[in-house]
C-alpha positions in Angstrom: -3.9 -21.9 49.7 -4.9 -20.1 52.8 -6.5 -16.9 52.2 -6.4 -14.3 54.7 -9.5 -12.0 54.8 -9.2 -8.5 56.5 -12.6 -7.3 57.9 -12.8 -3.9 58.4 -15.4 -3.0 61.2 -16.6 -0.2 63.4 -13.7 1.5 65.3 -11.0 0.3 63.0 -10.9 2.9 60.2 -9.0 6.2 60.2 -9.7 8.0 57.0 -6.9 10.2 55.6 -7.3 14.0 55.8 -7.7 14.5 52.0 -10.5 11.8 51.9 -13.5 12.9 50.2 -16.1 14.6 52.5 -20.0 14.8 52.8 -21.2 18.1 51.2 -18.3 18.7 49.5 -17.6 18.3 45.7 -16.7 14.7 44.8 -13.0 14.4 43.6 -13.0 13.9 39.7 -11.4 11.1 37.9 -10.5 9.5 34.6 -10.7 5.7 34.8 -10.9 3.1 32.0 -13.9 0.5 32.0 -13.5 -3.3 31.0 -14.0 -2.5 27.5 -11.4 0.1 27.1 -13.4 3.3 27.3 -12.5 6.2 29.7 -14.9 7.8 32.1 -14.5 10.8 34.1 -16.9 11.8 36.8 -17.5 15.1 35.0 -19.2 12.9 32.0 -22.1 12.5 33.9 -22.5 16.2 35.3 -26.6 16.6 35.9 -26.8 12.8 36.9 -26.7 11.3 40.3 -23.8 8.8 40.7 -23.2 5.7 42.4 -19.5 4.5 43.2 -19.3 1.0 44.4 -15.7 -0.5 45.3 -15.4 -4.1 44.2 -13.5 -7.0 44.9 -15.0 -10.0 43.1 -12.8 -12.7 45.6 -14.2 -11.0 48.6 -17.0 -13.0 50.6 -18.7 -10.2 51.4 -18.9 -9.0 47.8 -19.7 -12.1 46.9 -22.8 -12.1 49.4 -24.3 -9.1 47.7 -23.6 -10.4 44.2 -24.7 -13.8 44.4 -27.9 -13.1 46.5 -28.8 -10.6 43.6 -28.8 -7.8 46.1 -26.3 -5.5 44.3 -27.4 -6.6 40.9 -31.2 -5.6 41.8 -29.8 -2.2 43.3 -27.7 -1.6 39.8 -30.8 -2.6 37.8 -33.2 -0.4 39.6 -31.0 2.5 40.0 -29.9 2.7 36.2 -33.5 2.3 35.2 -34.2 5.5 36.7 -31.3 7.4 34.9 -28.4 6.6 37.8 -25.1 6.2 36.7 -23.4 3.4 38.7 -19.7 2.7 38.7 -18.1 -0.3 39.9 -14.5 0.2 40.9 -11.8 -2.1 41.6 -8.8 -0.6 43.1 -7.2 -3.9 43.3 -3.1 -3.7 42.4 -2.2 -6.1 40.1 -0.9 -9.3 41.9 -3.3 -8.9 44.6 -6.3 -10.7 45.5 -9.5 -9.7 43.4 -7.5 -7.8 40.8 -9.0 -8.6 37.4 -8.6 -7.7 33.6 -11.2 -6.6 31.3 -12.0 -10.3 30.6 -12.4 -11.1 34.0 -14.4 -8.4 35.1 -17.0 -8.9 32.4 -17.3 -13.0 33.4 -18.0 -11.6 36.9 -20.7 -9.2 35.8 -22.2 -11.9 33.4 -22.3 -14.6 36.1 -24.3 -12.5 38.5 -26.3 -10.6 35.9 -25.0 -7.7 37.2 -25.9 -4.3 35.3 -23.6 -1.4 36.5 -23.1 1.5 34.1 -19.5 0.4 33.8 -16.9 -1.6 35.7 -13.8 0.7 36.0 -10.0 -0.1 37.1 -8.1 2.1 39.3 -4.9 -0.2 39.6 -2.5 2.4 41.0 -5.4 3.2 43.8 -5.4 6.8 43.2 -9.0 7.2 43.0 -9.6 5.0 46.1 -7.2 7.1 48.1 -8.9 10.3 47.0 -12.2 8.5 48.0 -11.0 7.2 51.3 -12.3 3.8 50.0 -11.4 1.1 52.7 -13.9 -2.0 52.0 -15.3 -4.0 49.3 -18.0 -3.0 48.7 -17.6 0.8 49.8 -20.4 2.8 48.4 -20.8 6.6 47.8 -23.7 8.4 46.1 -23.1 11.9 44.5 -25.8 14.2 43.4 -26.1 16.0 40.0 -24.3 19.1 41.0 -21.1 16.7 42.0 -21.7 16.8 45.6 -21.0 14.1 47.6 -24.2 13.0 49.7 -23.6 9.3 51.0 -20.4 7.4 51.7 -20.3 4.1 53.8 -21.7 0.6 53.8 -23.7 -0.9 51.4 -26.2 -1.8 54.0 -26.5 -2.0 57.9 -26.0 -5.7 58.8 -22.0 -6.3 58.5 -22.0 -10.0 57.7 -21.5 -12.8 54.9 -24.7 -14.1 55.8 -27.3 -13.6 52.9 -30.2 -14.0 55.5 -29.1 -11.0 57.1 -30.4 -9.0 53.7 -34.0 -8.8 54.5 -33.5 -7.4 57.8 -30.8 -4.7 56.9 -31.2 -1.1 55.7 -30.1 -0.9 52.2 -28.7 2.3 52.0 -28.2 3.2 48.5 -31.8 2.7 47.5 -32.8 4.5 50.7 -30.5 7.5 49.3 -31.5 7.6 45.8 -35.1 7.6 47.1 -34.5 10.9 49.2 -32.9 12.5 46.7 -35.3 12.1 44.0 -37.9 13.3 46.2 -36.1 16.4 47.1 -35.6 15.3 50.7 -32.7 15.4 53.2 -30.4 12.3 53.2 -31.3 10.9 56.7 -28.2 8.8 56.8 -25.3 10.3 55.0 -22.6 8.1 56.5 -22.2 4.6 57.7 -19.7 2.4 58.7 -18.3 0.4 55.7 -17.4 -3.3 56.2 -15.9 -5.9 54.3 -12.4 -7.1 52.8 -9.6 -4.5 53.0 -9.3 -2.6 49.4 -6.1 -4.3 48.3 -3.9 -1.3 47.4 -0.3 -1.6 46.0 0.6 1.0 48.3 
C-alpha cells in the first residue's frame, strides 16, 4: 500500500484566526483518555501543562518515540510535577487513528510516560489550538496562559542523529518557566505529518 506522508515546513502554514496565541489564555477542553477518564485543562489549574499532538504512524513521531526523545522528556517533565497530555486528533478511518487499546500499546512499546493519552476524534481541540502537525507541542503555565507553541525541536527531519544537534524546545521552556525567566523561544515552526482531521 502506498502511504502518502504530508510534511509541513516553514512557509506552508496559515493558522486560523481563532487559533490559540502566545500570552493569551489557552482554550479549555474536555477529552477522554485511553482508559475512559475525562480530562479538562481546568483540572490542572496551577500546574504547567504540555500538549503534544500525536499520530503513532507518522515517521516524525516514530523518530522521537523510538529514539526515546519524547518519552525521556515526558518522564523528566512529569517527575517535576508537569502535566503532559498527548493528544490524537486523527479522525476515525484516518492514518494514525487508534482506540484506547492501540494507544496504550503504543505507549507501552516506547516506554512513554505522558500523564494521559487523549482522543480528539472530532478535531475540535486541535482546531482550537491550530495544531497542524504531529508532533506539534504547546506549553501552558500554571495560570492557564499559553507560553510556547511550535515544533518539538529545531531540526525538521526523521533522522535520529539530528537529535543531539537540535534545540529541544520543551525542556528549555520548562526550565525557563521554573526559574521565573522569560521564555526565550515562544514560537517555532512545527514540522511533521499533517494532523489527519476529518474535516
